Steps between C-alpha positions, in 0.01 A plus 500: 500500500662186364334284767165659413543410134566849361661493155854617438382808309292607802787425736741699285270804482442490878873470566575803280249713691627392845861548389422854380343592835788353701764671287324835545504441876871415483579817305307704757711351779223293661723193454872515569565211261346413165211267599486323164873448455558136410128422470437291188192617307251252352599405147214551257552255215173488303394194308465514124168654406245365255481723194229463232594456136397775254205290376387424856530869586280601205225264615528603867474871409156457348363248752367770735324834462645827368657585835680168511629549145632848582678384815644194325635719220660747743668225704625293206579792270641762740611287796265666749412350836126443529457796739680722249272380222195582715622864508545535122436859393480667158706791632798266538538443127803729486608396150370277221716214629546588870268456797589666833407290805446747785283315752322179589184397680612402849303189595536571874371858498289452180624838379753624247851505641871507422670229300655199671862566611468864395452845659161672454627722215686225313377350173607248235493552125434170322474397134150534356452258207265630231240227560490580874448868425216399267341296782520798738345739247233244398401446864487875570282563192264215590470545878614857566728621779478673839776760544692304238469168684368215288422251777275582794297312761206339311251609767648842577694691229643737763710212639796311349476157342573219750691176460225254588307589180800382301554192716134399470524511121826307501347223709197482266728477196696213655184314610337535157793313344421658163852634438841340551623636834839340584520306827630724776430822315380796709394854409854621567620270219372765258770733633757221470407474132620860456840417650525184291413688181767762575782268599452237231520782244832625636388806698752559782395374842592839650227664290251226588571543872439875475176461303363238740584711805695235686675605818834380365650341191574195713127425529454521122800275442385236747151482350583523131860389442376182327335715234822667389577327171812289487718719721716212633535329162582830331763579764660156455540559125647848550745374762601212274599744226723684743664178622578397143667832417 
Protein backbone atom coordinates (compact mmCIF):
# COMPACT_ATOMS: atom_id res chain seq x y z
CA UNK A 1 0.00 0.00 0.00
CA UNK A 2 2.87 2.36 0.76
CA UNK A 3 4.49 1.67 -2.63
CA UNK A 4 1.15 2.35 -4.31
CA UNK A 5 0.88 5.73 -2.61
CA UNK A 6 -1.90 4.91 -0.13
CA UNK A 7 -2.09 7.42 2.73
CA UNK A 8 -1.25 6.50 6.31
CA UNK A 9 -4.89 6.76 7.40
CA UNK A 10 -5.87 4.21 4.73
CA UNK A 11 -2.95 1.97 5.65
CA UNK A 12 -3.87 2.15 9.34
CA UNK A 13 -7.53 1.27 8.71
CA UNK A 14 -6.53 -1.66 6.46
CA UNK A 15 -4.04 -2.92 9.04
CA UNK A 16 -6.69 -2.84 11.79
CA UNK A 17 -9.08 -4.93 9.69
CA UNK A 18 -6.42 -7.51 8.71
CA UNK A 19 -5.18 -7.69 12.30
CA UNK A 20 -8.72 -8.34 13.56
CA UNK A 21 -9.20 -11.21 11.09
CA UNK A 22 -5.83 -12.79 11.92
CA UNK A 23 -6.39 -12.53 15.67
CA UNK A 24 -9.79 -14.22 15.30
CA UNK A 25 -8.09 -17.02 13.36
CA UNK A 26 -5.45 -17.31 16.11
CA UNK A 27 -8.10 -17.53 18.83
CA UNK A 28 -9.89 -20.25 16.86
CA UNK A 29 -6.68 -22.26 16.70
CA UNK A 30 -6.07 -21.88 12.96
CA UNK A 31 -2.64 -20.44 13.80
CA UNK A 32 -0.49 -21.96 16.53
CA UNK A 33 1.32 -18.65 17.08
CA UNK A 34 0.04 -15.08 17.07
CA UNK A 35 0.58 -14.01 13.41
CA UNK A 36 0.77 -10.30 14.20
CA UNK A 37 3.07 -10.54 17.21
CA UNK A 38 5.89 -8.05 16.72
CA UNK A 39 4.35 -6.53 13.58
CA UNK A 40 4.61 -2.73 13.74
CA UNK A 41 1.39 -1.03 12.60
CA UNK A 42 1.45 2.06 10.35
CA UNK A 43 1.57 5.23 12.43
CA UNK A 44 -1.19 7.63 11.45
CA UNK A 45 0.06 11.12 12.27
CA UNK A 46 -2.29 13.57 10.51
CA UNK A 47 -1.14 16.99 9.40
CA UNK A 48 -2.66 20.10 10.92
CA UNK A 49 -5.98 20.85 9.26
CA UNK A 50 -7.13 24.16 7.84
CA UNK A 51 -9.95 25.58 9.95
CA UNK A 52 -12.03 28.62 8.87
CA UNK A 53 -12.36 31.62 11.15
CA UNK A 54 -15.86 32.47 12.50
CA UNK A 55 -16.25 35.26 9.91
CA UNK A 56 -15.13 32.99 7.07
CA UNK A 57 -17.52 30.31 8.30
CA UNK A 58 -20.47 32.73 8.27
CA UNK A 59 -19.78 33.64 4.65
CA UNK A 60 -19.22 30.03 3.56
CA UNK A 61 -22.53 28.92 5.16
CA UNK A 62 -24.57 31.20 2.94
CA UNK A 63 -22.56 30.75 -0.27
CA UNK A 64 -24.60 27.73 -1.42
CA UNK A 65 -28.25 26.73 -1.40
CA UNK A 66 -30.41 25.79 1.61
CA UNK A 67 -29.12 22.22 1.63
CA UNK A 68 -25.53 23.43 1.78
CA UNK A 69 -26.37 25.80 4.64
CA UNK A 70 -28.06 23.02 6.63
CA UNK A 71 -25.15 20.60 6.16
CA UNK A 72 -22.58 23.28 6.98
CA UNK A 73 -24.44 24.14 10.19
CA UNK A 74 -24.67 20.49 11.27
CA UNK A 75 -20.98 19.84 10.65
CA UNK A 76 -19.65 23.03 12.24
CA UNK A 77 -22.22 23.23 15.03
CA UNK A 78 -22.68 19.58 16.03
CA UNK A 79 -19.47 17.98 14.75
CA UNK A 80 -21.22 15.62 12.33
CA UNK A 81 -19.45 13.83 9.51
CA UNK A 82 -20.96 14.76 6.15
CA UNK A 83 -22.70 11.37 5.81
CA UNK A 84 -24.24 11.87 9.26
CA UNK A 85 -25.47 15.32 8.27
CA UNK A 86 -27.08 13.83 5.13
CA UNK A 87 -29.18 11.61 7.43
CA UNK A 88 -30.44 14.44 9.68
CA UNK A 89 -33.91 13.61 11.00
CA UNK A 90 -36.42 15.62 13.05
CA UNK A 91 -37.10 12.54 15.19
CA UNK A 92 -33.54 12.73 16.52
CA UNK A 93 -34.11 16.02 18.35
CA UNK A 94 -34.26 14.23 21.70
CA UNK A 95 -34.01 17.41 23.80
CA UNK A 96 -33.92 21.16 23.21
CA UNK A 97 -30.11 21.06 23.28
CA UNK A 98 -29.32 17.46 22.27
CA UNK A 99 -29.29 15.78 18.86
CA UNK A 100 -28.99 11.97 18.65
CA UNK A 101 -26.89 10.76 15.71
CA UNK A 102 -28.15 7.26 14.88
CA UNK A 103 -27.10 6.65 11.27
CA UNK A 104 -25.31 7.99 8.23
CA UNK A 105 -25.66 7.78 4.47
CA UNK A 106 -23.15 5.15 3.38
CA UNK A 107 -21.53 6.43 0.20
CA UNK A 108 -20.66 2.91 -0.98
CA UNK A 109 -24.13 1.38 -0.66
CA UNK A 110 -25.96 4.75 -1.05
CA UNK A 111 -28.28 3.72 1.77
CA UNK A 112 -28.68 4.56 5.44
CA UNK A 113 -26.33 2.56 7.62
CA UNK A 114 -24.61 2.29 10.99
CA UNK A 115 -22.24 4.94 12.26
CA UNK A 116 -18.52 4.72 11.59
CA UNK A 117 -16.67 2.62 14.22
CA UNK A 118 -20.00 1.68 15.83
CA UNK A 119 -22.39 -1.29 15.99
CA UNK A 120 -25.73 -1.01 14.13
CA UNK A 121 -27.67 -0.11 17.30
CA UNK A 122 -25.15 2.41 18.63
CA UNK A 123 -25.73 6.17 18.60
CA UNK A 124 -24.07 9.40 19.74
CA UNK A 125 -25.73 12.24 21.62
CA UNK A 126 -24.13 15.57 20.68
CA UNK A 127 -24.68 19.17 21.78
CA UNK A 128 -27.33 21.01 19.75
CA UNK A 129 -26.68 24.78 19.82
CA UNK A 130 -29.85 26.88 19.67
CA UNK A 131 -28.98 28.40 16.28
CA UNK A 132 -28.43 24.93 14.76
CA UNK A 133 -31.80 23.77 16.08
CA UNK A 134 -33.33 26.88 14.50
CA UNK A 135 -31.71 25.98 11.15
CA UNK A 136 -33.12 22.43 11.33
CA UNK A 137 -36.64 23.65 12.15
CA UNK A 138 -36.46 26.43 9.52
CA UNK A 139 -35.40 23.95 6.84
CA UNK A 140 -38.14 21.47 7.81
CA UNK A 141 -40.81 24.19 7.72
CA UNK A 142 -39.62 25.48 4.34
CA UNK A 143 -38.89 22.20 2.52
CA UNK A 144 -40.80 19.55 4.47
CA UNK A 145 -39.58 16.09 5.46
CA UNK A 146 -39.92 12.46 4.36
CA UNK A 147 -40.27 10.10 7.35
CA UNK A 148 -38.57 12.82 9.37
CA UNK A 149 -35.57 13.09 7.02
CA UNK A 150 -34.80 16.62 5.88
CA UNK A 151 -32.40 15.81 3.03
CA UNK A 152 -33.31 13.49 0.17
CA UNK A 153 -32.12 12.78 -3.37
CA UNK A 154 -33.11 15.86 -5.46
CA UNK A 155 -34.44 13.68 -8.29
CA UNK A 156 -36.01 10.93 -6.18
CA UNK A 157 -37.30 11.72 -2.65
CA UNK A 158 -37.49 8.00 -1.83
CA UNK A 159 -33.66 7.85 -1.86
CA UNK A 160 -31.08 9.38 0.50
CA UNK A 161 -29.08 12.51 -0.25
CA UNK A 162 -25.71 11.72 -1.87
CA UNK A 163 -22.30 13.28 -1.37
CA UNK A 164 -21.62 14.47 -4.91
CA UNK A 165 -24.40 17.09 -4.64
CA UNK A 166 -22.50 18.64 -1.75
CA UNK A 167 -19.13 18.32 -3.48
CA UNK A 168 -20.46 19.95 -6.65
CA UNK A 169 -21.65 22.96 -4.66
CA UNK A 170 -18.37 23.18 -2.77
CA UNK A 171 -16.39 23.25 -6.01
CA UNK A 172 -18.68 25.98 -7.43
CA UNK A 173 -18.24 28.07 -4.27
CA UNK A 174 -14.45 27.82 -4.49
CA UNK A 175 -14.39 28.61 -8.23
CA UNK A 176 -16.68 31.64 -7.82
CA UNK A 177 -14.14 33.19 -5.45
CA UNK A 178 -16.89 35.35 -3.93
CA UNK A 179 -16.19 34.34 -0.31
CA UNK A 180 -12.93 33.95 1.59
CA UNK A 181 -12.20 30.20 1.54
CA UNK A 182 -8.84 29.54 3.27
CA UNK A 183 -6.17 27.80 1.18
CA UNK A 184 -6.28 24.06 1.80
CA UNK A 185 -9.76 24.09 3.30
CA UNK A 186 -12.01 21.13 2.47
CA UNK A 187 -15.62 20.30 3.38
CA UNK A 188 -14.39 18.29 6.36
CA UNK A 189 -12.88 21.51 7.77
CA UNK A 190 -16.41 22.44 8.85
CA UNK A 191 -16.28 19.50 11.28
CA UNK A 192 -12.83 20.59 12.43
CA UNK A 193 -14.34 23.97 13.29
CA UNK A 194 -16.60 22.20 15.81
CA UNK A 195 -13.61 20.60 17.53
CA UNK A 196 -11.72 23.89 17.51
CA UNK A 197 -14.69 25.74 19.00
CA UNK A 198 -15.00 23.15 21.78
CA UNK A 199 -11.33 22.87 22.72
CA UNK A 200 -10.46 26.56 22.59
CA UNK A 201 -13.35 27.17 25.00
CA UNK A 202 -12.05 24.63 27.50
CA UNK A 203 -14.37 21.68 26.83
CA UNK A 204 -12.53 18.45 27.77
CA UNK A 205 -11.02 16.54 24.87
CA UNK A 206 -12.64 13.33 26.18
CA UNK A 207 -16.07 14.86 25.58
CA UNK A 208 -15.05 16.13 22.14
CA UNK A 209 -13.77 12.67 21.15
CA UNK A 210 -17.08 11.09 22.18
CA UNK A 211 -19.20 13.67 20.35
CA UNK A 212 -17.14 13.37 17.15
CA UNK A 213 -17.32 9.57 17.20
CA UNK A 214 -13.60 8.95 16.92
CA UNK A 215 -12.41 5.38 17.24
CA UNK A 216 -10.09 6.32 20.10
CA UNK A 217 -9.06 9.35 22.14
CA UNK A 218 -5.61 8.99 20.60
CA UNK A 219 -6.98 10.01 17.20
CA UNK A 220 -8.63 13.12 18.66
CA UNK A 221 -5.44 14.06 20.48
CA UNK A 222 -3.23 13.65 17.43
CA UNK A 223 -5.49 15.80 15.26
CA UNK A 224 -6.42 18.53 17.72
CA UNK A 225 -3.78 18.73 20.46
CA UNK A 226 -2.57 22.09 19.08
CA UNK A 227 -6.01 23.56 19.79
CA UNK A 228 -5.89 22.86 23.51
CA UNK A 229 -5.21 26.29 25.00
CA UNK A 230 -1.92 26.74 26.79
CA UNK A 231 -1.69 23.28 28.33
CA UNK A 232 2.14 23.17 28.37
CA UNK A 233 2.56 26.75 29.58
CA UNK A 234 -0.09 26.25 32.25
CA UNK A 235 1.60 23.06 33.43
CA UNK A 236 4.98 24.82 33.64
CA UNK A 237 3.52 27.51 35.93
CA UNK A 238 1.81 24.96 38.18
CA UNK A 239 4.98 22.88 38.46
CA UNK A 240 7.02 25.99 39.24
CA UNK A 241 4.78 26.75 42.21
CA UNK A 242 5.38 23.28 43.57
CA UNK A 243 9.15 23.56 43.11
CA UNK A 244 9.22 26.84 45.01
CA UNK A 245 7.30 25.42 47.98
